[in-house]
N, C-alpha and C positions, 0 to 999 in steps of 0.2 A: 388620700395625702401621698404627694410624689416623694418617693425616697431617693437619695443619692447612693451611688455605689460603695462609698464609705461607712453608709449605715449598715450594711451587711456584714461588716468585719473584715478583717485581714484575711481569713482562710477562705473566704468564697472570693476574694480577690485573686489570691494566689491560684485556686481552683481555676478561675476563669483564665488565668494566664496559661495555665497548663493546657487546659481545654482549647484555647484559641490557638496555641503553638501546634498541638498535636490534632487539629480539627480533622475528621476525615481520616484518621490514621489508626482508629480502633484496631487492636491486634489481639484478641483474647483467643486461647487456644480451641476453644469450641467454637468458634466462628471465625474462619479466616478466608479472605479474599483470594481469589485465583491469581489475579494481579495485584500485588500490594501496592499501595500509594507511598512512595518515595517521602521520606520525611524532609522538612524544609532545612535549609542549611543553618548551622549553628553558629551564628553571628547576627551582630546588632541590628544590620540591614535587612535581615529575614524578620525583625520585630516591629519595624517602622511603622506598619499599619497598624499594629496592636493599639488600640486607645483605650484604656482604662483610667477613669479619674483619679487624680491623685499619684498614680504609679510613673516612677522613672525607672526604665532599665538602665543599669550602669554597663553591664557587660553580658556577652554571650560567648563562652568559650568551650571548644571541643576538648575533652579529656580521654586521652587514649585509654586502651584496655592496659591493666596493670595496676600501676600505684598512682597515687595522688596525695600531696602534700598541701593541705591549706596553709596560708601564710603563717608561720610561727608556730605551727602545731604538727604534732606527730604524723608519720606517713601512713596512708591507708592504703592497704594492699589487698589484692584480689578484685579488682574492680571490673565490671565490663566498662566498655568505652559509653561515654554521656555526654548531654549538653549542659553545662553549668551556666544557668541565668542568675546573675545577681542583680538585685532590683531594691527598689525602697518604694515604700506607699507612704503619704500624708494624710493620716486618718482625720488630723484636725489641725488647726492652725498651731497648734503647740504639741503635737506628736508625731513621731516618725517611727517606721518599722522597717527595719533592713532585712530582708530575706534572701533566700536562695531557693531556685527551682532546679533540680536535676532530672533530667529526661534522657531515660535508657534509648538505645537504638530501637527501632521499630521491631528488629528481629528478636531482641531480648526483653521487649517490655511485656508485660503479663495483664496489660489494661487496666491496672489499678494504681490508685495513689495512696501513700503515705504522708501524713504530716507529722513530723517530729516535734517533740517539747524539748525544753532546755532546763529544765528544774527551777522552779520557783520563780525568783526574779532575776536569773541569771540572763547576762546580757550575750552570752555565748552560744551560737548554734552548737548542736549535738552531732557534730560530724561523724562520731562512732555509729550512732543509730541511723543516721542518712545513708553512711556507706553500707551497714547490713542490709537495708532495705532495697538498696541498687543489687546488692548480689542475688537478690531473691526477685529481681525483675520489676519492681515498682518504680513509679516515677516518684519523686520525694521533695517535700517542702519541708524548709526549716528558717526560723526567724530570730531576731533577738527580742520579740515580744514589745518593741518599743522601748527598751531600756539600755541607754547609749551612756556606760560609765566607764571608767578606768579599769575597776576590778569587777568582778562577779558579786562581790559581798557588798558593794557601794550601793546604798537605797537612796542616795540623795537625787537620783534622777527624778524621783516623784514629789520631793519637797518644794513646795510652790508651785506644783504643776498637776492641778486637779484632772485635766484632760489626759494626761499620760496614765492615771491610775485606773 
């Protein structure tokens, strides 16, 4: 039986996005190349060749070392520079998941990936946990788990939408 990319779940798709962007740039402390491969640019144009079923990249923005304030949220401090990729994946006709991938520079990346949760049915990314992982050198993924509502406590996103549950 042939499986579609969406059959493997959002985490696999996000991991594929990170892998595709950083392909050939492994930088673990135990194994370092004598001539490091430079990371691709942090912009939408550098992602145009990446084709993942159902995935649409909305933006790719370089965030400078220091502070970062996600729209409408508290400022996150003491961050390394990173590439913030905002994307979404349509996992079915009636389900959409928004997610972000934060990619540290090749010099600060520990070669590992952390996927953060957002607590139950929340529609909010856990930027605090994402920032903590970035400070420790991880590439980070966070998403809304397909719950787009006005408030985190509104569970109407699933009413009449079995594909979202």
